[in-house]
FISE-281131 format. One line per field, with one value per atom (N, C-alpha, C, O): residue number from 1; residue in three letters; atom name; x, y, z. Coordinates in steps of 0.1 Angstrom, whole numbers. Example, Ala and Ser with C-alpha at 12.3 -4.5 7.8 and 13.67 -1.06 7.14 Angstrom:
BEGIN
resi: [1_1_1_1_2_2_2_2]
resn: [ala_ala_ala_ala_ser_ser_ser_ser]
name: [N_CA_C_O_N_CA_C_O]
xx: [132_123_132_142_128_137_129_134]
yy: [-57_-45_-33_-33_-22_-11_0_11]
zz: [78_78_78_85_71_71_79_80]
***
This chain:
BEGIN
resi: [1_1_1_1_2_2_2_2_3_3_3_3_4_4_4_4_5_5_5_5_6_6_6_6_7_7_7_7_8_8_8_8_9_9_9_9_10_10_10_10_11_11_11_11_12_12_12_12_13_13_13_13_14_14_14_14_15_15_15_15_16_16_16_16_17_17_17_17_18_18_18_18_19_19_19_19_20_20_20_20_21_21_21_21_22_22_22_22_23_23_23_23_24_24_24_24_25_25_25_25_26_26_26_26_27_27_27_27_28_28_28_28_29_29_29_29_30_30_30_30_31_31_31_31_32_32_32_32_33_33_33_33_34_34_34_34_35_35_35_35_36_36_36_36_37_37_37_37_38_38_38_38_39_39_39_39_40_40_40_40_41_41_41_41_42_42_42_42_43_43_43_43_44_44_44_44_45_45_45_45_46_46_46_46_47_47_47_47_48_48_48_48_49_49_49_49_50_50_50_50_51_51_51_51_52_52_52_52_53_53_53_53_54_54_54_54_55_55_55_55_56_56_56_56_57_57_57_57_58_58_58_58_59_59_59_59_60_60_60_60_61_61_61_61_62_62_62_62_63_63_63_63_64_64_64_64_65_65_65_65_66_66_66_66_67_67_67_67_68_68_68_68_69_69_69_69_70_70_70_70_71_71_71_71_72_72_72_72_73_73_73_73_74_74_74_74_75_75_75_75_76_76_76_76_77_77_77_77_78_78_78_78_79_79_79_79_80_80_80_80_81_81_81_81_82_82_82_82]
resn: [met_met_met_met_pro_pro_pro_pro_asp_asp_asp_asp_ser_ser_ser_ser_pro_pro_pro_pro_cys_cys_cys_cys_ser_ser_ser_ser_phe_phe_phe_phe_cys_cys_cys_cys_gly_gly_gly_gly_gln_gln_gln_gln_glu_glu_glu_glu_arg_arg_arg_arg_tyr_tyr_tyr_tyr_asp_asp_asp_asp_lys_lys_lys_lys_arg_arg_arg_arg_thr_thr_thr_thr_ile_ile_ile_ile_glu_glu_glu_glu_tyr_tyr_tyr_tyr_ile_ile_ile_ile_tyr_tyr_tyr_tyr_ser_ser_ser_ser_tyr_tyr_tyr_tyr_gln_gln_gln_gln_gly_gly_gly_gly_lys_lys_lys_lys_his_his_his_his_leu_leu_leu_leu_leu_leu_leu_leu_val_val_val_val_pro_pro_pro_pro_asn_asn_asn_asn_thr_thr_thr_thr_pro_pro_pro_pro_val_val_val_val_glu_glu_glu_glu_val_val_val_val_cys_cys_cys_cys_leu_leu_leu_leu_asn_asn_asn_asn_cys_cys_cys_cys_gly_gly_gly_gly_met_met_met_met_lys_lys_lys_lys_tyr_tyr_tyr_tyr_tyr_tyr_tyr_tyr_asp_asp_asp_asp_ala_ala_ala_ala_ala_ala_ala_ala_val_val_val_val_leu_leu_leu_leu_glu_glu_glu_glu_glu_glu_glu_glu_ile_ile_ile_ile_glu_glu_glu_glu_arg_arg_arg_arg_arg_arg_arg_arg_phe_phe_phe_phe_phe_phe_phe_phe_ala_ala_ala_ala_ile_ile_ile_ile_glu_glu_glu_glu_asn_asn_asn_asn_lys_lys_lys_lys_thr_thr_thr_thr_glu_glu_glu_glu_glu_glu_glu_glu_pro_pro_pro_pro_asp_asp_asp_asp_arg_arg_arg_arg_tyr_tyr_tyr_tyr_val_val_val_val_gln_gln_gln_gln_val_val_val_val_pro_pro_pro_pro_glu_glu_glu_glu_lys_lys_lys_lys_ala_ala_ala_ala_tyr_tyr_tyr_tyr_gln_gln_gln_gln]
name: [N_CA_C_O_N_CA_C_O_N_CA_C_O_N_CA_C_O_N_CA_C_O_N_CA_C_O_N_CA_C_O_N_CA_C_O_N_CA_C_O_N_CA_C_O_N_CA_C_O_N_CA_C_O_N_CA_C_O_N_CA_C_O_N_CA_C_O_N_CA_C_O_N_CA_C_O_N_CA_C_O_N_CA_C_O_N_CA_C_O_N_CA_C_O_N_CA_C_O_N_CA_C_O_N_CA_C_O_N_CA_C_O_N_CA_C_O_N_CA_C_O_N_CA_C_O_N_CA_C_O_N_CA_C_O_N_CA_C_O_N_CA_C_O_N_CA_C_O_N_CA_C_O_N_CA_C_O_N_CA_C_O_N_CA_C_O_N_CA_C_O_N_CA_C_O_N_CA_C_O_N_CA_C_O_N_CA_C_O_N_CA_C_O_N_CA_C_O_N_CA_C_O_N_CA_C_O_N_CA_C_O_N_CA_C_O_N_CA_C_O_N_CA_C_O_N_CA_C_O_N_CA_C_O_N_CA_C_O_N_CA_C_O_N_CA_C_O_N_CA_C_O_N_CA_C_O_N_CA_C_O_N_CA_C_O_N_CA_C_O_N_CA_C_O_N_CA_C_O_N_CA_C_O_N_CA_C_O_N_CA_C_O_N_CA_C_O_N_CA_C_O_N_CA_C_O_N_CA_C_O_N_CA_C_O_N_CA_C_O_N_CA_C_O_N_CA_C_O_N_CA_C_O_N_CA_C_O_N_CA_C_O_N_CA_C_O_N_CA_C_O_N_CA_C_O_N_CA_C_O_N_CA_C_O_N_CA_C_O]
xx: [-161_-151_-138_-137_-127_-114_-110_-112_-106_-100_-86_-80_-81_-68_-61_-67_-48_-41_-48_-55_-46_-51_-45_-33_-54_-49_-41_-34_-41_-33_-20_-10_-19_-6_-1_10_-9_-5_-6_-4_-11_-12_-25_-34_-26_-38_-46_-53_-44_-51_-62_-60_-75_-86_-94_-93_-102_-111_-125_-127_-134_-148_-154_-153_-160_-166_-179_-183_-186_-197_-194_-188_-198_-195_-207_-217_-206_-216_-211_-200_-218_-215_-223_-235_-217_-225_-225_-215_-237_-239_-242_-251_-235_-237_-240_-234_-250_-254_-260_-270_-253_-258_-262_-272_-253_-255_-265_-268_-270_-279_-272_-263_-276_-268_-278_-289_-273_-280_-270_-259_-272_-264_-269_-281_-260_-264_-256_-244_-262_-255_-254_-261_-244_-243_-240_-244_-232_-228_-217_-206_-218_-207_-195_-198_-183_-171_-160_-160_-150_-138_-127_-126_-119_-108_-95_-92_-86_-72_-66_-66_-60_-54_-41_-35_-35_-22_-24_-18_-33_-34_-48_-49_-58_-71_-80_-91_-76_-84_-97_-96_-108_-121_-126_-124_-131_-137_-152_-155_-160_-175_-179_-174_-188_-194_-203_-210_-202_-210_-225_-232_-230_-244_-248_-259_-239_-242_-243_-252_-234_-234_-246_-252_-250_-262_-274_-283_-275_-287_-288_-298_-276_-276_-281_-289_-276_-280_-295_-302_-300_-314_-323_-333_-318_-326_-325_-336_-314_-313_-323_-330_-324_-333_-348_-356_-350_-364_-368_-380_-359_-363_-365_-375_-356_-357_-370_-376_-374_-386_-399_-410_-397_-408_-416_-427_-408_-415_-411_-416_-401_-397_-395_-392_-396_-394_-380_-377_-373_-361_-365_-376_-355_-358_-360_-368_-352_-353_-345_-338_-347_-339_-329_-333_-317_-307_-303_-303_-299_-294_-278_-273_-272_-257_-252_-256_-244_-239_-229_-222_-227_-218_-209_-214_-196_-187_-176_-170_-174_-164_-150_-148_-141_-127_-121_-113_-123_-117_-126_-122]
yy: [134_124_130_141_122_129_135_129_147_154_158_168_152_156_143_132_144_132_125_132_112_105_111_113_113_119_109_113_97_87_84_84_82_78_88_88_98_108_105_113_93_89_95_100_96_102_93_98_80_70_64_58_65_59_50_51_41_32_34_34_37_38_24_16_21_8_10_21_-2_-2_-13_-23_-10_-20_-21_-14_-31_-32_-23_-25_-13_-4_-7_-10_-7_-9_4_9_9_21_16_8_22_18_30_40_28_39_33_27_35_31_16_12_8_-6_-12_-24_-3_-7_-5_4_-13_-13_-13_-19_-8_-8_-13_-6_-24_-28_-22_-23_-16_-8_-14_-9_-23_-28_-18_-8_-20_-11_4_13_6_20_24_17_36_40_46_52_43_47_48_41_56_56_51_55_42_35_38_37_43_46_33_23_33_21_17_6_26_24_18_7_24_20_14_8_16_10_20_16_32_41_44_46_44_46_60_66_66_79_79_74_84_84_99_108_101_114_117_109_130_134_132_128_134_132_117_114_108_94_90_83_95_92_99_93_111_117_109_108_104_96_83_79_77_65_68_60_78_82_85_81_92_95_83_82_73_60_53_47_53_46_51_43_64_70_69_68_69_67_53_51_43_29_28_22_34_34_41_36_51_59_53_58_42_35_43_41_53_60_54_58_45_37_23_20_14_0_-4_1_-13_-18_-27_-32_-29_-39_-53_-61_-56_-69_-69_-59_-79_-81_-92_-102_-91_-102_-105_-97_-118_-122_-122_-126_-118_-117_-125_-121_-135_-142_-133_-124_-136_-128_-138_-148_-136_-144_-135_-127_-135_-126_-130_-142_-121_-124_-133_-142_-130_-138_-149_-156]
zz: [-34_-30_-32_-37_-30_-30_-43_-54_-43_-55_-50_-56_-40_-34_-30_-31_-26_-22_-10_-2_-9_3_16_17_25_38_46_56_43_50_44_51_31_25_14_10_10_1_-14_-22_-17_-31_-37_-29_-50_-56_-65_-74_-64_-72_-64_-54_-69_-63_-72_-84_-66_-74_-68_-56_-77_-73_-71_-80_-60_-57_-50_-46_-48_-39_-28_-32_-16_-5_4_2_13_24_35_41_39_50_62_61_73_86_94_98_95_104_118_120_128_142_150_149_159_168_181_181_192_205_205_210_199_200_189_189_181_170_157_156_147_134_122_123_111_99_88_86_81_71_58_54_50_38_26_24_19_7_-4_-4_-13_-25_-21_-28_-11_-7_-15_-16_-22_-30_-22_-11_-26_-19_-29_-39_-26_-33_-24_-12_-29_-21_-27_-39_-18_-22_-27_-20_-39_-45_-38_-40_-30_-24_-10_-7_-2_12_16_27_8_11_18_22_22_29_21_9_28_22_24_34_13_13_9_-2_17_14_12_18_3_0_13_18_17_29_27_36_15_12_14_18_10_12_27_31_35_49_56_65_51_57_54_62_42_38_46_50_48_56_70_76_76_90_90_99_80_79_79_86_70_69_83_87_89_102_112_118_113_123_119_127_105_101_104_108_103_106_121_126_129_144_148_158_142_145_139_141_131_125_114_112_108_97_84_73_84_72_76_88_67_69_62_51_69_62_51_50_41_31_36_31_46_53_66_68_74_86_84_77_90_89_103_112_105_118_117_107_128_128_140_151_138_150_157_152_170_178_186_191_186_194_199_192_212_219_215_212_215_211_222_218_234_245_250_259]
***
């Protein structure tokens, strides 16, 4: 994760957190709770470790290919902006 200034605002203060991450690919989605992230304390820019993102992508395709099962399914309402 960042060991340099934020690429957006230049500050160097980060907070380690976990968030709900949504991976999207070709109109399909995977909700990933407890995803580790570092957040710039000045502007809010999020930084993910490459290994975390690779694992999320691997899990998405494993679920799509039915070699792994998701923990659960959730329903998400949809409402157009206009």
